[in-house]
C-alpha positions as a Markdown table, in Angstrom:
| # | Residue | x | y | z |
|---|---|---|---|---|
| 1 | Met | -53.5 | 6.9 | -5.4 |
| 2 | Arg | -53.6 | 4.9 | -2.2 |
| 3 | Val | -53.0 | 1.7 | -4.2 |
| 4 | Ile | -50.0 | 3.2 | -5.9 |
| 5 | Val | -48.5 | 4.3 | -2.6 |
| 6 | Leu | -49.1 | 0.8 | -1.1 |
| 7 | Val | -47.4 | -0.8 | -4.2 |
| 8 | Val | -44.4 | 1.5 | -3.9 |
| 9 | Trp | -44.0 | 0.7 | -0.2 |
| 10 | Thr | -44.4 | -3.0 | -0.9 |
| 11 | Val | -41.7 | -2.8 | -3.5 |
| 12 | Phe | -39.3 | -1.0 | -1.1 |
| 13 | Gly | -40.1 | -3.5 | 1.6 |
| 14 | Val | -39.3 | -6.5 | -0.7 |
| 15 | Leu | -36.1 | -4.8 | -1.8 |
| 16 | Ala | -35.0 | -4.2 | 1.8 |
| 17 | Met | -35.8 | -7.8 | 2.6 |
| 18 | Leu | -33.8 | -9.1 | -0.4 |
| 19 | Gly | -30.8 | -6.8 | 0.6 |
| 20 | Ser | -30.9 | -8.1 | 4.1 |
| 21 | Ala | -31.1 | -11.7 | 3.0 |
| 22 | Thr | -28.2 | -11.2 | 0.6 |
| 23 | Ala | -26.1 | -9.8 | 3.5 |
| 24 | Glu | -27.1 | -12.5 | 5.9 |
| 25 | Asp | -26.3 | -15.3 | 3.3 |
| 26 | Tyr | -22.9 | -13.8 | 2.4 |
| 27 | Pro | -20.9 | -15.6 | 1.1 |
| 28 | Ser | -22.8 | -18.3 | -0.7 |
| 29 | Lys | -20.3 | -18.7 | -3.6 |
| 30 | Pro | -16.5 | -18.3 | -4.2 |
| 31 | Val | -14.9 | -15.0 | -3.3 |
| 32 | Arg | -12.3 | -13.5 | -5.5 |
| 33 | Ile | -9.3 | -11.5 | -4.2 |
| 34 | Val | -7.7 | -9.5 | -7.0 |
| 35 | Val | -4.0 | -8.8 | -6.5 |
| 36 | Pro | -2.9 | -6.0 | -9.0 |
| 37 | Tyr | 0.7 | -7.3 | -9.1 |
| 38 | Pro | 2.5 | -10.5 | -10.3 |
| 39 | Ala | 2.5 | -13.7 | -8.3 |
| 40 | Gly | 5.5 | -14.4 | -6.1 |
| 41 | Gly | 5.9 | -11.0 | -4.4 |
| 42 | Thr | 5.1 | -9.9 | -0.8 |
| 43 | Ile | 1.6 | -8.7 | -1.6 |
| 44 | Asp | 0.8 | -12.0 | -3.3 |
| 45 | Ala | 2.0 | -13.9 | -0.2 |
| 46 | Val | -0.2 | -11.7 | 2.0 |
| 47 | Ala | -3.2 | -12.4 | -0.2 |
| 48 | Arg | -2.7 | -16.2 | -0.1 |
| 49 | Leu | -2.1 | -16.2 | 3.6 |
| 50 | Val | -5.2 | -14.1 | 4.6 |
| 51 | Gly | -7.2 | -15.7 | 1.8 |
| 52 | Gln | -6.7 | -19.2 | 3.2 |
| 53 | Lys | -8.0 | -18.0 | 6.6 |
| 54 | Leu | -11.0 | -16.3 | 5.0 |
| 55 | Gln | -11.8 | -19.5 | 3.1 |
| 56 | Glu | -11.9 | -21.4 | 6.4 |
| 57 | Ser | -14.2 | -18.9 | 8.0 |
| 58 | Phe | -16.4 | -18.2 | 5.0 |
| 59 | Lys | -16.7 | -22.0 | 4.2 |
| 60 | Glu | -16.5 | -21.0 | 0.5 |
| 61 | Pro | -13.5 | -21.0 | -1.8 |
| 62 | Val | -11.4 | -17.8 | -1.8 |
| 63 | Val | -9.6 | -17.5 | -5.1 |
| 64 | Ile | -6.5 | -15.3 | -5.6 |
| 65 | Glu | -6.4 | -13.6 | -9.1 |
| 66 | Asn | -3.3 | -11.8 | -10.1 |
| 67 | Arg | -4.0 | -8.9 | -12.6 |
| 68 | Pro | -0.8 | -7.0 | -12.9 |
| 69 | Gly | 0.0 | -3.9 | -15.0 |
| 70 | Ala | -0.1 | -0.1 | -15.1 |
| 71 | Ser | 1.2 | 0.4 | -11.6 |
| 72 | Gly | -1.7 | -1.6 | -10.1 |
| 73 | Asn | -4.4 | 0.2 | -12.0 |
| 74 | Ile | -5.5 | -2.7 | -14.1 |
| 75 | Gly | -6.4 | -4.8 | -11.1 |
| 76 | Ala | -8.0 | -1.9 | -9.3 |
| 77 | Asp | -10.1 | -1.1 | -12.4 |
| 78 | Val | -11.4 | -4.7 | -12.5 |
| 79 | Val | -12.6 | -4.4 | -8.9 |
| 80 | Ala | -14.0 | -0.9 | -9.3 |
| 81 | Lys | -16.2 | -2.2 | -12.2 |
| 82 | Ser | -17.3 | -5.4 | -10.5 |
| 83 | Ala | -20.7 | -6.0 | -8.9 |
| 84 | Pro | -20.9 | -4.4 | -5.4 |
| 85 | Asp | -21.8 | -7.7 | -3.7 |
| 86 | Gly | -18.6 | -8.5 | -1.8 |
| 87 | Tyr | -17.5 | -11.3 | -4.1 |
| 88 | Thr | -14.7 | -9.3 | -5.6 |
| 89 | Ile | -12.1 | -7.8 | -3.2 |
| 90 | Leu | -9.0 | -5.7 | -4.1 |
| 91 | Leu | -5.8 | -6.2 | -2.1 |
| 92 | Ala | -3.9 | -3.0 | -2.8 |
| 93 | Thr | -0.8 | -1.3 | -1.6 |
| 94 | Asn | -0.6 | 2.3 | -0.5 |
| 95 | Gly | 0.3 | 3.1 | -4.1 |
| 96 | Gln | -3.4 | 3.3 | -4.5 |
| 97 | Glu | -3.3 | 6.6 | -2.7 |
| 98 | Ser | -0.8 | 8.3 | -5.1 |
| 99 | Thr | -2.2 | 7.1 | -8.5 |
| 100 | Pro | -4.9 | 9.8 | -8.7 |
| 101 | Ala | -2.3 | 12.5 | -8.4 |
| 102 | Val | 0.3 | 10.9 | -10.7 |
| 103 | Phe | -1.8 | 9.7 | -13.6 |
| 104 | Arg | -3.3 | 12.1 | -16.1 |
| 105 | Lys | -6.3 | 9.8 | -16.5 |
| 106 | Leu | -7.5 | 6.7 | -14.7 |
| 107 | Pro | -10.3 | 4.3 | -15.9 |
| 108 | Tyr | -11.8 | 4.5 | -12.5 |
| 109 | Asp | -12.1 | 7.0 | -9.6 |
| 110 | Ala | -9.9 | 5.8 | -6.8 |
| 111 | Glu | -12.0 | 7.7 | -4.2 |
| 112 | Lys | -15.5 | 7.2 | -5.5 |
| 113 | Asp | -15.4 | 3.8 | -7.1 |
| 114 | Leu | -13.7 | 1.8 | -4.4 |
| 115 | Leu | -14.6 | 1.5 | -0.7 |
| 116 | Pro | -11.9 | 0.9 | 1.9 |
| 117 | Val | -12.6 | -2.1 | 4.1 |
| 118 | Thr | -9.6 | -2.6 | 6.4 |
| 119 | Gln | -5.9 | -2.0 | 6.5 |
| 120 | Leu | -4.3 | -5.4 | 6.9 |
| 121 | Asn | -0.8 | -4.4 | 7.9 |
| 122 | Thr | 1.9 | -1.7 | 7.9 |
| 123 | Ser | 5.6 | -1.9 | 7.3 |
| 124 | Thr | 8.3 | 0.7 | 7.4 |
| 125 | Leu | 10.5 | 1.7 | 4.6 |
| 126 | Val | 14.3 | 2.2 | 4.9 |
| 127 | Leu | 16.6 | 4.7 | 3.2 |
| 128 | Val | 19.6 | 2.6 | 2.1 |
| 129 | Ala | 22.9 | 3.6 | 0.5 |
| 130 | Asn | 25.9 | 1.9 | -1.1 |
| 131 | Pro | 28.6 | 1.8 | 1.6 |
| 132 | Lys | 31.0 | 3.8 | -0.7 |
| 133 | Leu | 28.8 | 6.8 | -0.2 |
| 134 | Pro | 30.5 | 9.0 | 2.5 |
| 135 | Ala | 27.4 | 9.3 | 4.7 |
| 136 | Arg | 26.3 | 7.3 | 7.7 |
| 137 | Ser | 23.2 | 9.3 | 8.7 |
| 138 | Val | 20.6 | 11.7 | 7.2 |
| 139 | Pro | 22.5 | 14.8 | 8.4 |
| 140 | Glu | 25.7 | 13.5 | 6.8 |
| 141 | Leu | 23.8 | 12.7 | 3.6 |
| 142 | Ile | 22.3 | 16.2 | 3.5 |
| 143 | Ala | 25.7 | 17.8 | 4.1 |
| 144 | Phe | 27.4 | 15.8 | 1.4 |
| 145 | Ala | 24.6 | 16.3 | -1.1 |
| 146 | Lys | 24.9 | 20.1 | -0.7 |
| 147 | Thr | 28.6 | 19.8 | -1.7 |
| 148 | Val | 27.7 | 18.0 | -5.0 |
| 149 | Pro | 24.4 | 19.7 | -6.1 |
| 150 | Gly | 22.6 | 17.2 | -8.4 |
| 151 | Gly | 25.6 | 14.8 | -8.2 |
| 152 | Leu | 23.7 | 12.1 | -6.2 |
| 153 | Asn | 21.2 | 9.8 | -7.7 |
| 154 | Tyr | 18.6 | 7.3 | -6.3 |
| 155 | Gly | 16.8 | 4.3 | -7.7 |
| 156 | Ser | 13.0 | 4.1 | -8.0 |
| 157 | Thr | 10.7 | 1.3 | -9.3 |
| 158 | Gly | 8.1 | 3.7 | -10.6 |
| 159 | Val | 7.3 | 7.3 | -11.0 |
| 160 | Gly | 4.9 | 8.5 | -8.3 |
| 161 | Asn | 4.8 | 5.3 | -6.2 |
| 162 | Pro | 5.2 | 5.7 | -2.5 |
| 163 | Leu | 8.9 | 4.8 | -2.5 |
| 164 | His | 9.6 | 7.5 | -5.1 |
| 165 | Leu | 7.4 | 10.1 | -3.3 |
| 166 | Thr | 9.1 | 9.3 | 0.0 |
| 167 | Met | 12.5 | 10.3 | -1.4 |
| 168 | Glu | 10.9 | 13.4 | -3.0 |
| 169 | Met | 9.5 | 14.4 | 0.5 |
| 170 | Leu | 13.0 | 14.1 | 2.0 |
| 171 | Lys | 14.6 | 16.1 | -0.8 |
| 172 | Met | 12.1 | 18.9 | -0.3 |
| 173 | Lys | 12.4 | 19.0 | 3.5 |
| 174 | Ala | 16.2 | 18.8 | 3.4 |
| 175 | Gly | 16.6 | 21.3 | 0.5 |
| 176 | Ile | 18.8 | 19.0 | -1.6 |
| 177 | Glu | 18.8 | 17.8 | -5.2 |
| 178 | Met | 19.2 | 14.2 | -6.3 |
| 179 | Val | 18.4 | 12.6 | -9.7 |
| 180 | Met | 15.9 | 9.8 | -9.9 |
| 181 | Val | 17.0 | 6.7 | -11.9 |
| 182 | Pro | 14.0 | 4.4 | -12.9 |
| 183 | Phe | 14.1 | 0.6 | -12.7 |
| 184 | Arg | 11.5 | -2.0 | -13.7 |
| 185 | Gly | 11.6 | -3.8 | -10.3 |
| 186 | Asp | 13.3 | -4.3 | -7.0 |
| 187 | Ala | 15.8 | -6.9 | -8.3 |
| 188 | Pro | 17.5 | -4.7 | -10.9 |
| 189 | Leu | 17.4 | -1.7 | -8.6 |
| 190 | Leu | 19.2 | -3.7 | -5.8 |
| 191 | Thr | 21.7 | -5.0 | -8.3 |
| 192 | Ala | 22.6 | -1.5 | -9.4 |
| 193 | Leu | 22.7 | -0.2 | -5.8 |
| 194 | Leu | 25.0 | -3.1 | -4.7 |
| 195 | Ala | 27.3 | -2.3 | -7.7 |
| 196 | Asn | 27.4 | 1.4 | -6.8 |
| 197 | Asp | 25.8 | 2.3 | -10.1 |
| 198 | Ile | 23.3 | 4.3 | -8.0 |
| 199 | His | 23.9 | 5.8 | -4.6 |
| 200 | Leu | 20.6 | 5.5 | -2.7 |
| 201 | Ala | 17.1 | 4.1 | -2.6 |
| 202 | Val | 14.1 | 3.9 | -0.4 |
| 203 | Ser | 13.2 | 0.2 | 0.0 |
| 204 | Pro | 10.8 | -2.0 | 1.9 |
| 205 | Val | 12.7 | -3.4 | 4.9 |
| 206 | Pro | 12.3 | -7.1 | 3.9 |
| 207 | Thr | 13.7 | -6.4 | 0.5 |
| 208 | Ala | 16.9 | -4.8 | 1.8 |
| 209 | Gln | 17.2 | -6.4 | 5.2 |
| 210 | Ser | 19.6 | -9.2 | 4.4 |
| 211 | His | 21.9 | -6.9 | 2.5 |
| 212 | Ile | 21.9 | -4.4 | 5.4 |
| 213 | Gln | 22.8 | -7.2 | 7.9 |
| 214 | Ser | 25.6 | -8.5 | 5.6 |
| 215 | Gly | 27.1 | -5.0 | 5.3 |
| 216 | Ala | 26.5 | -4.9 | 1.5 |
| 217 | Leu | 24.2 | -1.9 | 2.0 |
| 218 | Arg | 24.1 | 0.8 | 4.7 |
| 219 | Ala | 20.8 | 1.7 | 6.4 |
| 220 | Leu | 20.7 | 5.5 | 7.0 |
| 221 | Ala | 17.2 | 5.8 | 8.3 |
| 222 | Leu | 13.7 | 4.4 | 8.7 |
| 223 | Thr | 10.8 | 6.4 | 7.2 |
| 224 | Arg | 8.2 | 5.7 | 9.8 |
| 225 | Ala | 8.0 | 7.8 | 13.0 |
| 226 | Thr | 8.9 | 4.8 | 15.2 |
| 227 | Arg | 11.7 | 2.2 | 14.9 |
| 228 | Thr | 11.1 | -1.4 | 13.9 |
| 229 | Ser | 12.2 | -4.6 | 15.6 |
| 230 | Ala | 13.5 | -5.9 | 12.3 |
| 231 | Leu | 16.2 | -3.2 | 12.4 |
| 232 | Pro | 16.2 | -1.9 | 16.0 |
| 233 | Asp | 19.5 | 0.0 | 15.7 |
| 234 | Val | 18.5 | 2.0 | 12.7 |
| 235 | Pro | 17.1 | 5.5 | 13.7 |
| 236 | Thr | 14.1 | 7.1 | 12.0 |
| 237 | Ile | 14.3 | 10.2 | 9.8 |
| 238 | Ala | 12.1 | 11.9 | 12.5 |
| 239 | Glu | 14.9 | 11.3 | 15.0 |
| 240 | Gln | 17.5 | 12.9 | 12.7 |
| 241 | Gly | 16.1 | 16.4 | 12.4 |
| 242 | Phe | 12.7 | 16.0 | 10.8 |
| 243 | Pro | 10.2 | 15.3 | 13.6 |
| 244 | Asp | 7.1 | 15.4 | 11.4 |
| 245 | Phe | 8.5 | 12.9 | 8.8 |
| 246 | Asp | 6.3 | 9.8 | 8.9 |
| 247 | Thr | 5.5 | 7.6 | 6.0 |
| 248 | Ser | 5.1 | 3.8 | 5.7 |
| 249 | Ser | 3.8 | 1.1 | 3.4 |
| 250 | Trp | 0.7 | -0.9 | 3.8 |
| 251 | His | -1.7 | -3.5 | 2.3 |
| 252 | Gly | -5.4 | -3.1 | 2.5 |
| 253 | Phe | -8.7 | -4.5 | 1.3 |
| 254 | Phe | -11.1 | -2.5 | -0.9 |
| 255 | Val | -14.5 | -3.5 | -2.4 |
| 256 | Pro | -16.6 | -1.8 | -5.1 |
| 257 | Ala | -18.5 | 1.3 | -4.0 |
| 258 | Lys | -22.1 | 0.7 | -2.9 |
| 259 | Thr | -21.3 | -2.7 | -1.5 |
| 260 | Pro | -23.8 | -3.2 | 1.4 |
| 261 | Asp | -22.4 | -2.1 | 4.8 |
| 262 | Glu | -23.3 | -5.5 | 6.3 |
| 263 | Ile | -21.1 | -7.3 | 3.8 |
| 264 | Val | -18.3 | -4.8 | 4.3 |
| 265 | Arg | -18.5 | -5.4 | 8.1 |
| 266 | Arg | -18.5 | -9.2 | 7.6 |
| 267 | Ile | -15.3 | -9.0 | 5.5 |
| 268 | Tyr | -13.7 | -6.7 | 8.1 |
| 269 | Arg | -14.6 | -8.9 | 11.0 |
| 270 | Glu | -13.4 | -12.1 | 9.4 |
| 271 | Thr | -10.2 | -10.4 | 8.2 |
| 272 | Lys | -9.5 | -9.1 | 11.7 |
| 273 | Lys | -10.0 | -12.6 | 13.1 |
| 274 | Ala | -7.5 | -13.9 | 10.5 |
| 275 | Leu | -4.9 | -11.3 | 11.3 |
| 276 | Glu | -5.2 | -12.0 | 15.0 |
| 277 | Ser | -4.4 | -15.7 | 14.6 |
| 278 | Pro | -0.9 | -16.5 | 15.8 |
| 279 | Asp | 0.3 | -18.3 | 12.6 |
| 280 | Val | -0.8 | -15.4 | 10.4 |
| 281 | Arg | 0.7 | -12.8 | 12.7 |
| 282 | Glu | 4.0 | -14.7 | 12.8 |
| 283 | Arg | 4.2 | -15.1 | 9.1 |
| 284 | Leu | 3.4 | -11.4 | 8.5 |
| 285 | Leu | 6.1 | -10.3 | 10.9 |
| 286 | Ser | 8.6 | -12.5 | 9.0 |
| 287 | Leu | 7.7 | -10.6 | 5.9 |
| 288 | Gly | 8.4 | -7.3 | 7.7 |
| 289 | Ala | 4.7 | -6.4 | 8.1 |
| 290 | Glu | 2.9 | -5.7 | 11.3 |
| 291 | Pro | -0.8 | -6.8 | 11.4 |
| 292 | Val | -3.2 | -3.9 | 11.9 |
| 293 | Ala | -6.9 | -4.7 | 11.0 |
| 294 | Thr | -8.3 | -1.2 | 11.3 |
| 295 | Ser | -12.1 | -0.5 | 11.0 |
| 296 | Pro | -13.6 | 0.7 | 7.7 |
| 297 | Glu | -13.9 | 4.2 | 9.2 |
| 298 | Glu | -10.3 | 4.3 | 10.4 |
| 299 | Phe | -9.0 | 3.0 | 7.1 |
| 300 | Ser | -11.1 | 5.5 | 5.1 |
| 301 | Ala | -9.6 | 8.3 | 7.2 |
| 302 | Leu | -6.1 | 7.1 | 6.6 |
| 303 | Phe | -6.7 | 6.7 | 2.9 |
| 304 | Lys | -8.1 | 10.2 | 2.5 |
| 305 | Ser | -5.3 | 11.8 | 4.5 |
| 306 | Asp | -2.6 | 10.0 | 2.6 |
| 307 | Met | -4.2 | 10.8 | -0.8 |
| 308 | Glu | -4.0 | 14.5 | 0.2 |
| 309 | Lys | -0.4 | 14.2 | 1.4 |
| 310 | Phe | 0.8 | 12.5 | -1.7 |
| 311 | Ala | -1.1 | 14.9 | -4.0 |
| 312 | Lys | 0.8 | 17.8 | -2.3 |
| 313 | Val | 4.1 | 16.0 | -2.8 |
| 314 | Val | 3.4 | 15.4 | -6.5 |
| 315 | Lys | 2.5 | 19.1 | -7.0 |
| 316 | Asp | 5.3 | 20.6 | -4.9 |
| 317 | Ala | 7.9 | 18.3 | -6.5 |
| 318 | Arg | 6.5 | 19.1 | -10.0 |
| 319 | Ile | 6.3 | 15.4 | -10.9 |
| 320 | Pro | 5.1 | 15.2 | -14.5 |
| 321 | Leu | 1.7 | 13.5 | -14.9 |
| 322 | Gln | 1.9 | 10.0 | -16.3 |
| 323 | Asp | -0.2 | 8.5 | -19.2 |
């Protein structure tokens, strides 16, 4: 019996030593960052910007792999089913928070199969309108919408994504009705908005900024609780009668669940260092994103809180589950 006990403890000791050595040696081969959206967009630019810095600090290649499709679920599933060794990282948007509430079935569990590492950045969204709409503020929009129940529409690039849910939050809080018009991407949505084929949209600031500055679109409000230096004269929704309204967009790193804590911490530390470098910070700000670099604990808390918030919006707005 004593021999068996000694063997068991020896095995545990060896495994612990192997786990420690693995963490200490990390990384010892190329690291893959999976971007669940096509190349060329803002999230892809962020991945390549931060990935280059990680490559310099890791002294190993960092490869960006675009795996678009199914509202980001294909790429997320790839990472969720990867080995928990730190060599496969997911760069996700905050759409990752709403997918469990929106989709009838996912090939992975967003909360159990993925581990939040760090929030890279945050950016505000802006409520924009075609200038022909007779409203220059949120109170004016609400007043006009109530005179034409169901007569206003807004564009969205996907059922249940944060831009769609932000508009649904405003509708419920303001007690107004608007019809959602789906589009396949930002480009056709903006084309329709500029042509006055649709009245409104919630958009990332960088996407709409040049059109706002030229006067082709009118900015009614920012969705975050605080203003942004990119559009300093645009008030927030919170300033216009809804003090608890606060929602924003972000990018964040996730790894497969059960990834060793030492490796998670290493990725977090090196990412934080990258985000604090002046060139990365300047580039992110030019993309309308403010560097954040929260700890794994802080990011996990935000992720859980936002999942609960969006699940309530989906339920209260009676948004049909997607297949």
